[in-house]
PDB file of N, CA, C and O in Angstrom:
ATOM      1  N   MET A   1      -2.842 194.471 -59.762  1.00  0.00           N
ATOM      2  CA  MET A   1      -2.573 195.296 -60.955  1.00  0.00           C
ATOM      3  C   MET A   1      -3.079 194.542 -62.041  1.00  0.00           C
ATOM      4  O   MET A   1      -2.629 193.408 -62.204  1.00  0.00           O
ATOM      5  N   THR A   2      -4.044 195.037 -62.904  1.00  0.00           N
ATOM      6  CA  THR A   2      -4.605 194.214 -63.975  1.00  0.00           C
ATOM      7  C   THR A   2      -4.077 194.632 -65.492  1.00  0.00           C
ATOM      8  O   THR A   2      -4.439 194.018 -66.496  1.00  0.00           O
ATOM      9  N   LEU A   3      -3.288 195.617 -65.512  1.00  0.00           N
ATOM     10  CA  LEU A   3      -2.637 195.971 -66.738  1.00  0.00           C
ATOM     11  C   LEU A   3      -3.685 196.337 -67.798  1.00  0.00           C
ATOM     12  O   LEU A   3      -3.362 196.494 -68.976  1.00  0.00           O
ATOM     13  N   GLY A   4      -4.979 196.474 -67.352  1.00  0.00           N
ATOM     14  CA  GLY A   4      -6.005 196.753 -68.220  1.00  0.00           C
ATOM     15  C   GLY A   4      -6.618 195.501 -68.971  1.00  0.00           C
ATOM     16  O   GLY A   4      -7.453 195.655 -69.862  1.00  0.00           O
ATOM     17  N   TYR A   5      -6.184 194.302 -68.588  1.00  0.00           N
ATOM     18  CA  TYR A   5      -6.826 193.105 -69.116  1.00  0.00           C
ATOM     19  C   TYR A   5      -8.304 193.151 -68.511  1.00  0.00           C
ATOM     20  O   TYR A   5      -8.594 193.616 -67.409  1.00  0.00           O
ATOM     21  N   THR A   6      -9.245 192.544 -69.494  1.00  0.00           N
ATOM     22  CA  THR A   6     -10.472 192.383 -68.989  1.00  0.00           C
ATOM     23  C   THR A   6     -10.900 190.941 -69.021  1.00  0.00           C
ATOM     24  O   THR A   6     -11.866 190.552 -68.365  1.00  0.00           O
ATOM     25  N   ARG A   7     -10.189 190.159 -69.775  1.00  0.00           N
ATOM     26  CA  ARG A   7     -10.508 188.703 -69.880  1.00  0.00           C
ATOM     27  C   ARG A   7      -9.076 187.745 -69.958  1.00  0.00           C
ATOM     28  O   ARG A   7      -8.116 188.055 -70.665  1.00  0.00           O
ATOM     29  N   ILE A   8      -9.118 186.772 -69.267  1.00  0.00           N
ATOM     30  CA  ILE A   8      -8.157 185.787 -69.375  1.00  0.00           C
ATOM     31  C   ILE A   8      -8.662 184.415 -69.848  1.00  0.00           C
ATOM     32  O   ILE A   8      -9.697 183.910 -69.413  1.00  0.00           O
ATOM     33  N   LEU A   9      -7.825 183.817 -70.812  1.00  0.00           N
ATOM     34  CA  LEU A   9      -8.067 182.398 -71.140  1.00  0.00           C
ATOM     35  C   LEU A   9      -6.922 181.530 -70.691  1.00  0.00           C
ATOM     36  O   LEU A   9      -5.780 181.704 -71.118  1.00  0.00           O
ATOM     37  N   VAL A  10      -7.264 180.528 -69.763  1.00  0.00           N
ATOM     38  CA  VAL A  10      -6.376 179.707 -69.185  1.00  0.00           C
ATOM     39  C   VAL A  10      -6.302 178.445 -69.955  1.00  0.00           C
ATOM     40  O   VAL A  10      -7.296 177.723 -70.028  1.00  0.00           O
ATOM     41  N   VAL A  11      -5.103 178.111 -70.579  1.00  0.00           N
ATOM     42  CA  VAL A  11      -5.027 176.923 -71.445  1.00  0.00           C
ATOM     43  C   VAL A  11      -4.031 175.886 -70.791  1.00  0.00           C
ATOM     44  O   VAL A  11      -2.812 176.010 -70.903  1.00  0.00           O
ATOM     45  N   THR A  12      -4.600 174.914 -70.141  1.00  0.00           N
ATOM     46  CA  THR A  12      -3.774 173.781 -69.478  1.00  0.00           C
ATOM     47  C   THR A  12      -4.354 172.510 -69.656  1.00  0.00           C
ATOM     48  O   THR A  12      -5.414 172.389 -70.270  1.00  0.00           O
ATOM     49  N   SER A  13      -3.720 171.503 -69.147  1.00  0.00           N
ATOM     50  CA  SER A  13      -4.114 170.190 -69.281  1.00  0.00           C
ATOM     51  C   SER A  13      -5.505 169.902 -68.509  1.00  0.00           C
ATOM     52  O   SER A  13      -5.741 170.520 -67.471  1.00  0.00           O
ATOM     53  N   TRP A  14      -6.353 169.032 -68.982  1.00  0.00           N
ATOM     54  CA  TRP A  14      -7.586 168.747 -68.295  1.00  0.00           C
ATOM     55  C   TRP A  14      -7.599 168.421 -66.821  1.00  0.00           C
ATOM     56  O   TRP A  14      -8.505 168.692 -66.033  1.00  0.00           O
ATOM     57  N   TYR A  15      -6.432 167.785 -66.557  1.00  0.00           N
ATOM     58  CA  TYR A  15      -6.210 167.362 -65.128  1.00  0.00           C
ATOM     59  C   TYR A  15      -5.796 168.345 -64.257  1.00  0.00           C
ATOM     60  O   TYR A  15      -5.927 168.154 -63.048  1.00  0.00           O
ATOM     61  N   HIS A  16      -5.240 169.532 -64.747  1.00  0.00           N
ATOM     62  CA  HIS A  16      -4.750 170.578 -64.045  1.00  0.00           C
ATOM     63  C   HIS A  16      -5.654 171.755 -64.016  1.00  0.00           C
ATOM     64  O   HIS A  16      -5.478 172.750 -63.313  1.00  0.00           O
ATOM     65  N   GLY A  17      -6.592 171.568 -64.802  1.00  0.00           N
ATOM     66  CA  GLY A  17      -7.658 172.767 -65.023  1.00  0.00           C
ATOM     67  C   GLY A  17      -8.152 173.226 -63.635  1.00  0.00           C
ATOM     68  O   GLY A  17      -8.007 174.412 -63.339  1.00  0.00           O
ATOM     69  N   ARG A  18      -8.748 172.337 -62.726  1.00  0.00           N
ATOM     70  CA  ARG A  18      -9.416 172.859 -61.512  1.00  0.00           C
ATOM     71  C   ARG A  18      -8.475 173.684 -60.647  1.00  0.00           C
ATOM     72  O   ARG A  18      -8.814 174.710 -60.057  1.00  0.00           O
ATOM     73  N   ARG A  19      -7.297 173.156 -60.629  1.00  0.00           N
ATOM     74  CA  ARG A  19      -6.113 173.846 -59.749  1.00  0.00           C
ATOM     75  C   ARG A  19      -5.837 175.179 -60.403  1.00  0.00           C
ATOM     76  O   ARG A  19      -5.873 176.200 -59.717  1.00  0.00           O
ATOM     77  N   GLY A  20      -5.585 175.221 -61.588  1.00  0.00           N
ATOM     78  CA  GLY A  20      -5.276 176.238 -62.333  1.00  0.00           C
ATOM     79  C   GLY A  20      -6.285 177.410 -62.347  1.00  0.00           C
ATOM     80  O   GLY A  20      -5.950 178.563 -62.073  1.00  0.00           O
ATOM     81  N   MET A  21      -7.450 177.072 -62.659  1.00  0.00           N
ATOM     82  CA  MET A  21      -8.549 178.046 -62.552  1.00  0.00           C
ATOM     83  C   MET A  21      -8.737 178.443 -60.963  1.00  0.00           C
ATOM     84  O   MET A  21      -9.115 179.597 -60.762  1.00  0.00           O
ATOM     85  N   CYS A  22      -8.559 177.783 -60.062  1.00  0.00           N
ATOM     86  CA  CYS A  22      -8.798 178.054 -58.721  1.00  0.00           C
ATOM     87  C   CYS A  22      -7.652 179.150 -58.297  1.00  0.00           C
ATOM     88  O   CYS A  22      -7.913 180.060 -57.510  1.00  0.00           O
ATOM     89  N   ILE A  23      -6.487 178.996 -58.833  1.00  0.00           N
ATOM     90  CA  ILE A  23      -5.356 179.956 -58.481  1.00  0.00           C
ATOM     91  C   ILE A  23      -5.639 181.159 -59.196  1.00  0.00           C
ATOM     92  O   ILE A  23      -5.505 182.210 -58.569  1.00  0.00           O
ATOM     93  N   ILE A  24      -6.050 181.214 -60.538  1.00  0.00           N
ATOM     94  CA  ILE A  24      -6.227 182.386 -61.326  1.00  0.00           C
ATOM     95  C   ILE A  24      -7.492 183.188 -60.737  1.00  0.00           C
ATOM     96  O   ILE A  24      -7.466 184.418 -60.690  1.00  0.00           O
ATOM     97  N   ARG A  25      -8.503 182.512 -60.328  1.00  0.00           N
ATOM     98  CA  ARG A  25      -9.790 183.136 -59.825  1.00  0.00           C
ATOM     99  C   ARG A  25      -9.325 183.834 -58.316  1.00  0.00           C
ATOM    100  O   ARG A  25      -9.708 184.944 -57.945  1.00  0.00           O
ATOM    101  N   HIS A  26      -8.573 183.086 -57.671  1.00  0.00           N
ATOM    102  CA  HIS A  26      -8.079 183.592 -56.334  1.00  0.00           C
ATOM    103  C   HIS A  26      -7.293 184.767 -56.628  1.00  0.00           C
ATOM    104  O   HIS A  26      -7.530 185.745 -55.919  1.00  0.00           O
ATOM    105  N   ASP A  27      -6.403 184.885 -57.526  1.00  0.00           N
ATOM    106  CA  ASP A  27      -5.523 186.020 -57.749  1.00  0.00           C
ATOM    107  C   ASP A  27      -6.291 187.299 -58.453  1.00  0.00           C
ATOM    108  O   ASP A  27      -5.821 188.436 -58.429  1.00  0.00           O
ATOM    109  N   THR A  28      -7.470 186.971 -59.049  1.00  0.00           N
ATOM    110  CA  THR A  28      -8.261 188.066 -59.875  1.00  0.00           C
ATOM    111  C   THR A  28      -9.533 188.340 -59.086  1.00  0.00           C
ATOM    112  O   THR A  28     -10.318 189.143 -59.589  1.00  0.00           O
ATOM    113  N   ARG A  29      -9.836 187.802 -57.957  1.00  0.00           N
ATOM    114  CA  ARG A  29     -10.990 187.901 -57.243  1.00  0.00           C
ATOM    115  C   ARG A  29     -11.472 189.400 -57.016  1.00  0.00           C
ATOM    116  O   ARG A  29     -12.664 189.691 -57.107  1.00  0.00           O
ATOM    117  N   ASP A  30     -10.498 190.328 -56.720  1.00  0.00           N
ATOM    118  CA  ASP A  30     -10.888 191.705 -56.501  1.00  0.00           C
ATOM    119  C   ASP A  30     -10.925 192.556 -57.766  1.00  0.00           C
ATOM    120  O   ASP A  30     -10.857 193.781 -57.667  1.00  0.00           O
ATOM    121  N   THR A  31     -11.029 191.966 -58.929  1.00  0.00           N
ATOM    122  CA  THR A  31     -11.079 192.651 -60.197  1.00  0.00           C
ATOM    123  C   THR A  31     -12.222 192.271 -61.008  1.00  0.00           C
ATOM    124  O   THR A  31     -12.943 191.339 -60.653  1.00  0.00           O
ATOM    125  N   ALA A  32     -12.445 192.951 -62.114  1.00  0.00           N
ATOM    126  CA  ALA A  32     -13.550 192.587 -62.899  1.00  0.00           C
ATOM    127  C   ALA A  32     -13.135 191.757 -64.206  1.00  0.00           C
ATOM    128  O   ALA A  32     -13.800 191.773 -65.242  1.00  0.00           O
ATOM    129  N   ILE A  33     -11.993 191.056 -64.034  1.00  0.00           N
ATOM    130  CA  ILE A  33     -11.310 190.139 -65.038  1.00  0.00           C
ATOM    131  C   ILE A  33     -12.245 188.895 -65.247  1.00  0.00           C
ATOM    132  O   ILE A  33     -12.502 188.188 -64.272  1.00  0.00           O
ATOM    133  N   GLN A  34     -12.718 188.628 -66.383  1.00  0.00           N
ATOM    134  CA  GLN A  34     -13.380 187.322 -66.625  1.00  0.00           C
ATOM    135  C   GLN A  34     -12.376 186.293 -66.965  1.00  0.00           C
ATOM    136  O   GLN A  34     -11.462 186.507 -67.762  1.00  0.00           O
ATOM    137  N   VAL A  35     -12.551 185.218 -66.374  1.00  0.00           N
ATOM    138  CA  VAL A  35     -11.596 184.067 -66.427  1.00  0.00           C
ATOM    139  C   VAL A  35     -12.307 182.972 -67.185  1.00  0.00           C
ATOM    140  O   VAL A  35     -13.395 182.604 -66.742  1.00  0.00           O
ATOM    141  N   SER A  36     -11.853 182.444 -68.203  1.00  0.00           N
ATOM    142  CA  SER A  36     -12.368 181.210 -68.958  1.00  0.00           C
ATOM    143  C   SER A  36     -11.083 180.156 -68.912  1.00  0.00           C
ATOM    144  O   SER A  36      -9.912 180.447 -68.668  1.00  0.00           O
ATOM    145  N   TYR A  37     -11.653 178.813 -69.226  1.00  0.00           N
ATOM    146  CA  TYR A  37     -10.610 177.746 -69.287  1.00  0.00           C
ATOM    147  C   TYR A  37     -10.897 176.865 -70.624  1.00  0.00           C
ATOM    148  O   TYR A  37     -12.008 176.655 -71.112  1.00  0.00           O
ATOM    149  N   GLN A  38      -9.780 176.447 -71.054  1.00  0.00           N
ATOM    150  CA  GLN A  38      -9.812 175.582 -72.295  1.00  0.00           C
ATOM    151  C   GLN A  38      -8.747 174.550 -72.033  1.00  0.00           C
ATOM    152  O   GLN A  38      -7.554 174.817 -71.883  1.00  0.00           O
ATOM    153  N   ALA A  39      -9.285 173.337 -71.992  1.00  0.00           N
ATOM    154  CA  ALA A  39      -8.271 172.100 -71.943  1.00  0.00           C
ATOM    155  C   ALA A  39      -7.393 171.986 -73.165  1.00  0.00           C
ATOM    156  O   ALA A  39      -7.902 172.061 -74.284  1.00  0.00           O
ATOM    157  N   ALA A  40      -6.109 171.809 -73.001  1.00  0.00           N
ATOM    158  CA  ALA A  40      -5.229 171.438 -74.067  1.00  0.00           C
ATOM    159  C   ALA A  40      -5.405 169.978 -74.492  1.00  0.00           C
ATOM    160  O   ALA A  40      -5.703 169.091 -73.692  1.00  0.00           O
ATOM    161  N   TYR A  41      -5.198 169.776 -75.846  1.00  0.00           N
ATOM    162  CA  TYR A  41      -5.310 168.409 -76.309  1.00  0.00           C
ATOM    163  C   TYR A  41      -4.255 167.558 -75.888  1.00  0.00           C
ATOM    164  O   TYR A  41      -3.121 168.032 -75.955  1.00  0.00           O
ATOM    165  N   ASN A  42      -4.402 166.332 -75.444  1.00  0.00           N
ATOM    166  CA  ASN A  42      -3.409 165.429 -74.892  1.00  0.00           C
ATOM    167  C   ASN A  42      -3.703 164.031 -75.704  1.00  0.00           C
ATOM    168  O   ASN A  42      -4.700 163.332 -75.524  1.00  0.00           O
ATOM    169  N   ALA A  43      -2.703 163.775 -76.578  1.00  0.00           N
ATOM    170  CA  ALA A  43      -2.961 162.553 -77.440  1.00  0.00           C
ATOM    171  C   ALA A  43      -2.639 161.233 -76.700  1.00  0.00           C
ATOM    172  O   ALA A  43      -2.976 160.133 -77.138  1.00  0.00           O
ATOM    173  N   THR A  44      -1.970 161.422 -75.562  1.00  0.00           N
ATOM    174  CA  THR A  44      -1.580 160.096 -74.729  1.00  0.00           C
ATOM    175  C   THR A  44      -2.753 159.679 -73.905  1.00  0.00           C
ATOM    176  O   THR A  44      -2.985 158.470 -73.932  1.00  0.00           O
ATOM    177  N   PHE A  45      -3.562 160.441 -73.159  1.00  0.00           N
ATOM    178  CA  PHE A  45      -4.546 160.109 -72.502  1.00  0.00           C
ATOM    179  C   PHE A  45      -5.566 161.257 -72.101  1.00  0.00           C
ATOM    180  O   PHE A  45      -5.204 162.434 -72.108  1.00  0.00           O
ATOM    181  N   GLY A  46      -6.829 160.886 -71.757  1.00  0.00           N
ATOM    182  CA  GLY A  46      -7.790 161.969 -71.404  1.00  0.00           C
ATOM    183  C   GLY A  46      -8.611 161.397 -70.181  1.00  0.00           C
ATOM    184  O   GLY A  46      -8.412 160.337 -69.587  1.00  0.00           O
ATOM    185  N   PRO A  47      -9.516 162.290 -69.961  1.00  0.00           N
ATOM    186  CA  PRO A  47     -10.367 161.907 -68.795  1.00  0.00           C
ATOM    187  C   PRO A  47     -11.012 160.635 -68.623  1.00  0.00           C
ATOM    188  O   PRO A  47     -11.294 160.153 -67.526  1.00  0.00           O
ATOM    189  N   ASP A  48     -11.276 160.013 -69.935  1.00  0.00           N
ATOM    190  CA  ASP A  48     -11.879 158.669 -69.893  1.00  0.00           C
ATOM    191  C   ASP A  48     -10.810 157.628 -70.032  1.00  0.00           C
ATOM    192  O   ASP A  48     -11.191 156.478 -70.248  1.00  0.00           O
ATOM    193  N   SER A  49      -9.554 157.861 -69.940  1.00  0.00           N
ATOM    194  CA  SER A  49      -8.476 156.774 -70.217  1.00  0.00           C
ATOM    195  C   SER A  49      -7.213 156.945 -69.349  1.00  0.00           C
ATOM    196  O   SER A  49      -6.238 156.199 -69.434  1.00  0.00           O
ATOM    197  N   TRP A  50      -7.313 157.975 -68.521  1.00  0.00           N
ATOM    198  CA  TRP A  50      -6.005 158.195 -67.672  1.00  0.00           C
ATOM    199  C   TRP A  50      -5.514 157.035 -66.976  1.00  0.00           C
ATOM    200  O   TRP A  50      -4.297 156.859 -67.026  1.00  0.00           O
ATOM    201  N   TRP A  51      -6.176 156.253 -66.370  1.00  0.00           N
ATOM    202  CA  TRP A  51      -5.735 155.247 -65.610  1.00  0.00           C
ATOM    203  C   TRP A  51      -5.239 153.968 -66.424  1.00  0.00           C
ATOM    204  O   TRP A  51      -4.886 152.968 -65.799  1.00  0.00           O
ATOM    205  N   ARG A  52      -5.214 153.996 -67.747  1.00  0.00           N
ATOM    206  CA  ARG A  52      -4.749 152.855 -68.521  1.00  0.00           C
ATOM    207  C   ARG A  52      -3.353 152.938 -68.940  1.00  0.00           C
ATOM    208  O   ARG A  52      -2.840 152.053 -69.626  1.00  0.00           O
ATOM    209  N   ASN A  53      -2.685 154.040 -68.524  1.00  0.00           N
ATOM    210  CA  ASN A  53      -1.211 154.099 -68.826  1.00  0.00           C
ATOM    211  C   ASN A  53      -0.436 154.784 -67.675  1.00  0.00           C
ATOM    212  O   ASN A  53      -0.977 155.637 -66.970  1.00  0.00           O
ATOM    213  N   GLU A  54       0.769 154.413 -67.513  1.00  0.00           N
ATOM    214  CA  GLU A  54       1.525 155.022 -66.472  1.00  0.00           C
ATOM    215  C   GLU A  54       1.737 156.437 -66.404  1.00  0.00           C
ATOM    216  O   GLU A  54       1.864 156.959 -65.296  1.00  0.00           O
ATOM    217  N   GLU A  55       1.788 157.083 -67.390  1.00  0.00           N
ATOM    218  CA  GLU A  55       1.840 158.632 -67.604  1.00  0.00           C
ATOM    219  C   GLU A  55       0.568 159.289 -67.022  1.00  0.00           C
ATOM    220  O   GLU A  55       0.608 160.231 -66.230  1.00  0.00           O
ATOM    221  N   GLY A  56      -0.445 158.775 -67.430  1.00  0.00           N
ATOM    222  CA  GLY A  56      -1.796 159.156 -66.877  1.00  0.00           C
ATOM    223  C   GLY A  56      -1.919 159.251 -65.383  1.00  0.00           C
ATOM    224  O   GLY A  56      -2.153 160.251 -64.704  1.00  0.00           O
ATOM    225  N   LEU A  57      -1.704 157.951 -64.989  1.00  0.00           N
ATOM    226  CA  LEU A  57      -1.720 157.553 -63.532  1.00  0.00           C
ATOM    227  C   LEU A  57      -0.905 158.548 -62.764  1.00  0.00           C
ATOM    228  O   LEU A  57      -1.400 159.209 -61.852  1.00  0.00           O
ATOM    229  N   MET A  58       0.413 158.658 -63.154  1.00  0.00           N
ATOM    230  CA  MET A  58       1.342 159.664 -62.509  1.00  0.00           C
ATOM    231  C   MET A  58       0.908 160.938 -62.508  1.00  0.00           C
ATOM    232  O   MET A  58       0.939 161.552 -61.441  1.00  0.00           O
ATOM    233  N   ASP A  59       0.491 161.487 -63.530  1.00  0.00           N
ATOM    234  CA  ASP A  59      -0.072 162.880 -63.743  1.00  0.00           C
ATOM    235  C   ASP A  59      -1.231 163.291 -62.839  1.00  0.00           C
ATOM    236  O   ASP A  59      -1.280 164.341 -62.200  1.00  0.00           O
ATOM    237  N   VAL A  60      -2.178 162.310 -62.866  1.00  0.00           N
ATOM    238  CA  VAL A  60      -3.449 162.593 -62.291  1.00  0.00           C
ATOM    239  C   VAL A  60      -3.144 162.475 -60.764  1.00  0.00           C
ATOM    240  O   VAL A  60      -3.529 163.352 -59.991  1.00  0.00           O
ATOM    241  N   THR A  61      -2.437 161.365 -60.332  1.00  0.00           N
ATOM    242  CA  THR A  61      -1.986 161.190 -58.907  1.00  0.00           C
ATOM    243  C   THR A  61      -1.276 162.497 -58.376  1.00  0.00           C
ATOM    244  O   THR A  61      -1.603 163.014 -57.308  1.00  0.00           O
ATOM    245  N   ASN A  62      -0.373 162.951 -59.118  1.00  0.00           N
ATOM    246  CA  ASN A  62       0.462 164.089 -58.731  1.00  0.00           C
ATOM    247  C   ASN A  62      -0.423 165.301 -58.611  1.00  0.00           C
ATOM    248  O   ASN A  62      -0.181 166.117 -57.722  1.00  0.00           O
ATOM    249  N   GLU A  63      -1.490 165.491 -59.485  1.00  0.00           N
ATOM    250  CA  GLU A  63      -2.191 166.668 -59.466  1.00  0.00           C
ATOM    251  C   GLU A  63      -3.237 166.604 -58.133  1.00  0.00           C
ATOM    252  O   GLU A  63      -3.623 167.606 -57.530  1.00  0.00           O
ATOM    253  N   LEU A  64      -3.569 165.367 -57.842  1.00  0.00           N
ATOM    254  CA  LEU A  64      -4.476 165.242 -56.651  1.00  0.00           C
ATOM    255  C   LEU A  64      -3.700 165.669 -55.334  1.00  0.00           C
ATOM    256  O   LEU A  64      -4.217 166.337 -54.439  1.00  0.00           O
ATOM    257  N   ILE A  65      -2.479 165.232 -55.329  1.00  0.00           N
ATOM    258  CA  ILE A  65      -1.573 165.559 -54.210  1.00  0.00           C
ATOM    259  C   ILE A  65      -1.330 167.137 -54.264  1.00  0.00           C
ATOM    260  O   ILE A  65      -1.310 167.786 -53.219  1.00  0.00           O
ATOM    261  N   LYS A  66      -1.156 167.706 -55.454  1.00  0.00           N
ATOM    262  CA  LYS A  66      -0.968 169.311 -55.490  1.00  0.00           C
ATOM    263  C   LYS A  66      -2.217 169.826 -55.100  1.00  0.00           C
ATOM    264  O   LYS A  66      -2.167 170.811 -54.365  1.00  0.00           O
ATOM    265  N   ILE A  67      -3.332 169.395 -55.417  1.00  0.00           N
ATOM    266  CA  ILE A  67      -4.697 170.063 -55.067  1.00  0.00           C
ATOM    267  C   ILE A  67      -4.797 169.959 -53.606  1.00  0.00           C
ATOM    268  O   ILE A  67      -5.265 170.937 -53.023  1.00  0.00           O
ATOM    269  N   GLY A  68      -4.401 168.837 -52.848  1.00  0.00           N
ATOM    270  CA  GLY A  68      -4.502 168.744 -51.430  1.00  0.00           C
ATOM    271  C   GLY A  68      -3.579 169.765 -50.693  1.00  0.00           C
ATOM    272  O   GLY A  68      -3.927 170.357 -49.671  1.00  0.00           O
ATOM    273  N   TYR A  69      -2.291 169.927 -51.346  1.00  0.00           N
ATOM    274  CA  TYR A  69      -1.178 170.890 -50.823  1.00  0.00           C
ATOM    275  C   TYR A  69      -1.764 172.366 -51.006  1.00  0.00           C
ATOM    276  O   TYR A  69      -1.705 173.150 -50.058  1.00  0.00           O
ATOM    277  N   TYR A  70      -2.265 172.700 -52.083  1.00  0.00           N
ATOM    278  CA  TYR A  70      -2.834 174.023 -52.397  1.00  0.00           C
ATOM    279  C   TYR A  70      -3.950 174.221 -51.409  1.00  0.00           C
ATOM    280  O   TYR A  70      -4.050 175.372 -50.985  1.00  0.00           O
ATOM    281  N   TRP A  71      -4.805 173.341 -50.956  1.00  0.00           N
ATOM    282  CA  TRP A  71      -5.810 173.576 -50.161  1.00  0.00           C
ATOM    283  C   TRP A  71      -5.403 173.795 -48.749  1.00  0.00           C
ATOM    284  O   TRP A  71      -5.992 174.600 -48.028  1.00  0.00           O
ATOM    285  N   VAL A  72      -4.309 173.018 -48.324  1.00  0.00           N
ATOM    286  CA  VAL A  72      -3.776 173.166 -46.871  1.00  0.00           C
ATOM    287  C   VAL A  72      -2.986 174.440 -46.742  1.00  0.00           C
ATOM    288  O   VAL A  72      -3.148 175.265 -45.844  1.00  0.00           O
ATOM    289  N   GLU A  73      -1.990 174.535 -47.867  1.00  0.00           N
ATOM    290  CA  GLU A  73      -1.125 175.661 -47.648  1.00  0.00           C
ATOM    291  C   GLU A  73      -1.611 176.924 -47.942  1.00  0.00           C
ATOM    292  O   GLU A  73      -1.217 177.880 -47.273  1.00  0.00           O
ATOM    293  N   TYR A  74      -2.551 177.099 -49.003  1.00  0.00           N
ATOM    294  CA  TYR A  74      -3.115 178.302 -49.324  1.00  0.00           C
ATOM    295  C   TYR A  74      -4.648 178.512 -49.155  1.00  0.00           C
ATOM    296  O   TYR A  74      -5.183 179.555 -49.533  1.00  0.00           O
ATOM    297  N   GLY A  75      -5.310 177.538 -48.600  1.00  0.00           N
ATOM    298  CA  GLY A  75      -6.615 177.672 -48.364  1.00  0.00           C
ATOM    299  C   GLY A  75      -7.497 177.636 -49.612  1.00  0.00           C
ATOM    300  O   GLY A  75      -8.652 178.057 -49.556  1.00  0.00           O
ATOM    301  N   LEU A  76      -6.996 177.163 -50.689  1.00  0.00           N
ATOM    302  CA  LEU A  76      -7.672 177.156 -52.001  1.00  0.00           C
ATOM    303  C   LEU A  76      -8.461 175.922 -52.122  1.00  0.00           C
ATOM    304  O   LEU A  76      -7.860 174.968 -52.616  1.00  0.00           O
ATOM    305  N   SER A  77      -9.652 175.749 -51.781  1.00  0.00           N
ATOM    306  CA  SER A  77     -10.392 174.642 -51.921  1.00  0.00           C
ATOM    307  C   SER A  77     -10.824 174.486 -53.285  1.00  0.00           C
ATOM    308  O   SER A  77     -11.486 175.394 -53.789  1.00  0.00           O
ATOM    309  N   PRO A  78     -10.516 173.378 -54.002  1.00  0.00           N
ATOM    310  CA  PRO A  78     -10.874 173.150 -55.357  1.00  0.00           C
ATOM    311  C   PRO A  78     -12.325 173.170 -55.690  1.00  0.00           C
ATOM    312  O   PRO A  78     -12.658 173.264 -56.872  1.00  0.00           O
ATOM    313  N   TRP A  79     -13.214 173.089 -54.744  1.00  0.00           N
ATOM    314  CA  TRP A  79     -14.659 173.032 -54.959  1.00  0.00           C
ATOM    315  C   TRP A  79     -15.240 174.155 -54.702  1.00  0.00           C
ATOM    316  O   TRP A  79     -16.459 174.198 -54.868  1.00  0.00           O
ATOM    317  N   GLN A  80     -14.599 175.243 -54.275  1.00  0.00           N
ATOM    318  CA  GLN A  80     -15.120 176.594 -53.875  1.00  0.00           C
ATOM    319  C   GLN A  80     -14.551 177.749 -54.864  1.00  0.00           C
ATOM    320  O   GLN A  80     -14.866 178.921 -54.656  1.00  0.00           O
ATOM    321  N   CYS A  81     -13.804 177.433 -55.817  1.00  0.00           N
ATOM    322  CA  CYS A  81     -13.178 178.482 -56.760  1.00  0.00           C
ATOM    323  C   CYS A  81     -14.178 178.664 -57.952  1.00  0.00           C
ATOM    324  O   CYS A  81     -13.920 179.455 -58.860  1.00  0.00           O
TER     325      CYS A  81
END
């Protein structure tokens, strides 16, 4: 059910973007909905500095684990979405 939507903008953290887009694209695969992505600003760390603080290390490591889980559990390969 698309509720008449034609476009979706996914706003999430940069490190969650791949999995987030993969889930949304999977759920809208049989529709004409266009899906776009925008990373939310994070003042604490970014793609070029995440390993420099504990929060960044934990968030990115947890996301990698979740990507693996979604790949195994739901067949959502993050490189094929």
